[in-house]
C-alpha angles and dihedrals in degrees: 000000000000140000127239133195129173128177131188098191144174094231137024113317103190099097092040093053089049091052093046092051090054087056089052095043090112088069094062138002102172100081143349138203144177130195124189133181125214121176090339093308119122126221120189133180122179135162147146122277139031122337093255089055099046101050120058124179091264090055094049094050089053093053097085129170146070096258124060149143134213138198138192116195147196115180118260099162125010125021134305092251119141088238088071096052112119152276100063125202138208121182099214132101098025093319121290131205121188144178123198136197115192139035131274111226093201097044094126093055091046090051091054092049093048091053099041104033109015093042092226128139124222112208102189138036090250119121086207087070091049090052092049093053092046089054092046093049094049092045089053089056092053096053117101098157138015088267121088121207128198089246093058088054091050091047088053093054089049089057090048090053091052091052107035128069129190132041123323141159114182138193121181147149128232102208113248092002111066150271121299137190136176142174130216119263091256096046090228095154118046130245130174129200122212141169139208125200115216136170088258094051141281121319122207128205141177128200141169090246137023091240089066090060103036092055089058093052098259122142115230111247095179142285120298099251122237108278094010126130128207125202125183108192126214089266089061095251118147120226124179133177139170103245101180125086094213112019112184114178110228106157120191109266093205089071089071095043098052124337105061125075111252090238093061127098116206127177086001089298122122112228089207095051089045090058094046090056089047088061092048096051091044089052089053091055093049089052089054099045101034103033099168095036121179098207112149101181139006116223125187123219098229140278120359096032095057096092094049093041093054093054091043090055091048093053092044089049088230130134117268117215139172103239102165131056115212126220099216095201094074117088126229107297106211092065094049114111116245133025094245092055092047091050093047091046094054091061092044092047102048136035126186126241093223094202091065093055108034110116094348137119101234131193109208114202124205131177093234141338114231114160092358091232095118094041095052093047092046093048088052089049090053090052092049089052088058107265114165094209127003119210122182129206127188120206086209131059120254110297099228103157139046118261109237101181100075111305114109095227106161131248115299092249090059094052110100094217095049109118093343134118123232091252089054092049091050090051094051094046092042097231123149088221133002125205123194127190115246116245091233089052094050091050090049088050094054100032092055088077093057117013090183088078104079100175139043136190101253096155096130089061101035106026089232106132110202097209089063094221100094116104139159093274089054093048091047089053095051090046089059088050100043105041119117091248092058092046090055091055090048096048107119 
């Protein structure tokens, strides 16, 4: 999962892209990058770490220009090496710089085609570089003069859609020509379009989440539609076109469970309202399965689960309390490489307020349970704090399968729910009872915000991959690449 931001402005964009990336920092903490263009000259700064660590004053002064893109990354494919920090650049045609959020499921085949047929060299193991080179090759095929029309950009995106499979949202710049952005035909990864009227003219921007635009003073126009492309030319004119023959919106439902900020709206669906409804549907299930429950208090595992936990407590008619204090300087644990690092980070990240646990039957609420590392540690912390019984509820269904569209969920064998019964998971985690959201209830909770979306990517819960090209061989291949053992080798 990554965060994107692109601005075609009327004044310098460097500081605004920096600010926008900090608003999107939750989407990636591994690396960050900004590229700007000034009088056809490209400036790029990338590096490992948080936005505040990558960009110093000297870097910001060098990032000149009124057009720019930014990216925050955590690794989905490839290593966490600084060489794979985005944006990426190719010098032909024109010069193209691109940032990508998602994952191409046919990246290996495309890599082979680029080398053997397109005569292009890929220098990293990142599918983002593959996507950039596919775009560059197809753009080259469209060019018949030194001029570049919006239609040529849109025809290029059409060709990309024909060749590329998987989930992808893209923002990029064609030097001297303009800013472009597009979204895969299934709309798996999110992208929002905004505008800002100034005395010097109208500025346009795209971002992974609405919060990345509103915080910069942009008004939301709408979502970039599944399969749609956006182009802002050098005169500041906005052009849009549907570039897919058969766009079918299927946004990733895990965005609403975990990744997106609660104050974001994506595909006309409020993340905050979705999480409230997740708490409501989960409460209904607990009422069904634990009729005479003895829960004294509902306690969220901060931060993402707070909204669902608050609504769950309301519908259970049970007290809601903050029982864990979070250290905000520790990153998200399920994407950390290595079991030992994750276990250590949980204890560094959370500490229990003993008074809220002592002698009580507590229901802990988490947004999801992936490996189970965090859950088992937190259940143990609740018992050490004096809890009488410890129940655990997940606002998401059991995560049984890897996500192949841009979320670094681990190999299937590392997922606690893979090939295990509810009783087995309860025993491993150490909870007295465990409650999972049902897939149908999760879909209901999210879809309520926009009934026009009739399908979501729920592959990590159901194993049904919406691109239709993911088989056992592919899953085995990504397991070999994503396992903890491999990540230990790739740590730089």
